[in-house]
N, C-alpha and C positions, 0 to 999 in steps of 0.2 A: 501300317507301319508307324506313321506319325503318332497315332493314338497309343500304340503299344509303348513307344519311347516316352510319351508323356506320362504314362501310368508307371514305368520304371522309375522315372525321375521323381515323381510324386512319392512312391514308396520309399525311395532312397532319402528323400528329404524328411519324411515322417520318422524313419528309422533314426536319422541323425539327431532328431529332437527328443527322441526317447530317453528316459532316464529311470533310475531304479526307485525314485521317491514315490510312495503311494498317492494316488490321485487326490485323497482328501487332504493330505498334508500339503501337496504342492499347490493346490487351490487356495488353501488358507494363507499361504505365504506369498503367492504371486498373482492370483486371478483377482484383480480389482473389480469391484462391482460396477456394472453399468448404471449410469444415472437414470432415474425415472424423470419424466416430464411432468411438471406441476405448474398449474396456472393459479395465481393468488392475487389478491387486491394489491394495488400499488403501495409500495413501501414495506411490504412483508418480507422478512428474512427468514430463511430455513436453513438448518444444518443437516447435513447428510448427503447421500448420493442422489441429488436432484439437479435438473436443469430447470431453472425457474424462469417463467415468463409472466407478464402482467395479463390477467384475465378478466373475466366478469367481475363487476363490483360485489364485494362481500360474499365471494364464492370460492371454494377450493375445488379444483378438478385435477385428477391424477391420470396420467397415461403412462403406458410402459415405455421402456427405453427405445430409442430410435431403431436400433438393430432388430427389434421384434416386428417392425413394419405393421404396427397396429395403432391407428390414430383414435381409437375408440376411447372414451372416457371410462375407466374401469372403477372409479370411486369418486364421489363428489359429496360435499357437505358445505353447510354454511360456514363462513369464516369466524371461528371463535378460537380462543386460546386452547380450549378443551380438544377441538377438532384438529388443531395443529399437532397436538400431542399425539392423538390417535394416529395420524399420518406417520409421524416420525418414529414412534416407538410404542410398545405394548408389553403387557406381562408375559405373554408367550414368547415374544421375540427376546425378551431379557433372559428368560430361561434357556432358550436356545443358545444364545451368546455365551452364557455362563458354562453350559455344558461343553461347548466347543472350546471354550477358553481352558476348561479343565482336561482338554486332550481327547475328548470323544471323537470317534471317526465320523459319525453322523447322528442327527437327531431325527427320528421318524415322526412327523406330525400326523396324527390321525384326525382328519376332519370328519366329524360325526354327521350322520344324515338325519338323526332324530328318531330312527326306529332303534329301540333299545336292544332288541335281540341282534340285529345285524351289527350294531356298534360294538356290543359286547363281544361277539364272536370275532370280529376283526381285530379288536384290542388284544383278546386272548391269544389269537394266532400269531400276531406281530410279536407280542412279548416272548412267547415261547420260542418261536423261530429265531428271533434276534439273539436271544440268550444262548441258544444252541450254536448259532454261527459264531458268537464271540468266543465260544469255548473250543471250536474245532478249526477255525480258519487261521491262517498265519500270514503275517505281514511279509512283504518281499525284503530280502536282504539288501541293506543299502550299500551301494558302491561307494567306497571312500572318496573316489574322485569327484562324485556328485556333491559330496559334503564340502570338499575343497573348493569346488566351483561355485559354491553358494546356492546350490539348488535346494538345499534344506539346511535349517539353522540348528537343528538338534541331532544328536547321534541316534542310531537305530534303536538303542535301548531306551531312548526317551520317548519313542512313539507308543501310542495306545491303540489296541484294537478294541474298540467298544462302541456299542450301539445302544440307544435308549429310545423310548417312545414318549410322545406328549399328546394327550387327547385335547381336542378343541371343538366346542360347540359351534355349530354353524351360525347361530343366532346371537353369539357373544358380541354385544355392542362395543366392548373395549377392544375387540380384535377385528372390527369391521373392515379397516383398511388393509390390514394383514391378510384377511380371509379373501379379500377382493384381489390381491396380488396372487395368492395361491391359485385361485380359480381361473385367473387369467393366464396362468402359465401354459395352458394348452386350450385349444378351441373346444368349446361345448361342455366344459366341466360344469359350468354353472347350472346347466339344465339337467344334470344327473342327480338322482335322489338315492345315491349309495354312499357308504363310507369311502373316503379317499385317503390314501396314504402318500405322503410327500417326504421322501428323504432329503434332508437339508444338511448341507456341508460347506466347507470352505468359508468364504466371507458372506455367508447367508445366500447360498445358491441352492435351489431346488433342482434335483436331478431330473425327475419326471413324476408323473401321477400314476398310482396304482389304484384302480377303481373296482369296488365291489368284489366280485368273484375273481377279478384280476389280482387280488391280494392273495397269492398262493406261493407254494414253495419255489417254483421255477422263477417267478418274477422277483421275489424278494432275494433269493440267492444271487440272481443275475446282478441286481443292483448292488448288493453288498460286495460282490466280487469286483465289480468295476470300481467301487469307492476305495477299496483296500489294495487293488492291484497297482502295478507300476504305471506310471504316467506315460502312455505310449505317444502322446502328443502334448507339448507344452503350450500350444496355442489355445487359448480358452474358447474362441469362437468355433473351433473344430471339434469341440467336445459337447455332449448333451447338457442341457441345464438352462435355467432362467434365474437371473439374479433378483433379489428382494431388497426392500429398503430396511436397513437395520442401523440403528444409532450406535455404532461400535467403532472404536479406534482399533482397527484390525492390526495395524503396524505395531502399536504398543502392546497388543495382546501376544503377537508372535515374539516380540522382544522379551516379554515377561517369561514366556514359556522357554525360550532359549537360554535365559540367564536368570534362573531362579535366585532369589535372595540367598546370599552366602555371608557368613561372618568370616571376614578375613582376619588373619593374625596381625597384631600390631608389630612395628619394628622392634620394640622392646621384648616382645615375646619371641621374635626370631632370634635376638641377641642371646636370649636364654638357651636356645637350642645349640649355639656354637660351642665347640671344644673348649674346655676350661683347664687351665694348668694350675697346680697347687704345689707349693714348695713346702716340704717338711724338714724341720731341724733348724738349729741356729746358725750354722755355717752354711753359706752358699756353696753348692758344688757345681763343677762344670757340667752342663748339660750335653748328653750324647748328641751326635749329629742326627742320628735316626729320629730322636724325639723332636729335634727341631723341624725336621722335614714333615713330621706329622702335624706340628703346629702350623706350619706354613700352609699345608694342604687344607687344615681345618679353617684357617682364616680365609683362604682363597675361596673355599666353597661357601663360606658364610656371606662374603662379599658378593659373590654371584647370586646367592639367594635374595639379598637385599636389592641388587640391581634388578633381578627378574621381577620382584614384587612391585617395584617402582614402574617398570615398563609396563607391566599388566594394568596397573591403575591408570596410567596415561592413555593406553589404547582404549580401555573401557570408558574413560571420560569423553572420548571423542565420538562414541557411538550415539 
């Protein structure tokens, strides 16, 4: 009885946290990436989602976030400026960030195994299946209350349903730290000699790995449906996925998407839109009461427009 009551309470709590925002968008706006643990020589400073400690002299050692409960060093290198850059950023991560910044739902990284036939087949299947899913799947309809509550910063018509792929060679030296993070996202991935697909979304979060023959209709569709489906639980730790290190200002990215650049009219331009009165003839004539009322209405609306614009600018200057 006690177990049943606990289950009911858990389901009720989960339902209370549910929202209409797609998972990929909610993750981008709210799921802050967990910091990786990195040991560096004394005095070295790093930018990014890191928890830094002083380690062995002239050596960089990378470990997963604490919540992964894995103290194994997943990547190490001699301390040089070049290796620090490899740790923090890479060309592939820049492409992923750019695509997510353009509103894509997820970027599917295909880590090649080196077998040209297997890699080509996996890439062909992913490209075709994701293109098909992008054309037939639909985003959930946003509840306006979720918008008002700040669960999403853009309206429903501002969301995109789009997937893309990015091929990555396993021996790419410029991506060595990034590849190490991907392969450490699940146990035993490093020992597999098959192409592996990683759907990446949110603030650089890999959902899970699809390996070799597991890259098929059922698994790809299931992952895509989860990513574009309504966020059933807003607690990140209760959702699948592992965070990655990406040198991106996610808050600024979300803000840029929510408030795209707009050319606001100047006050002088608004004044040109106000009602104008023109008197014709040499002798002034009494103005009918009805005409005066229209003039007052026009002036009042113009004043309201000016005040509204000023208030809009003040509110946005505070964001």
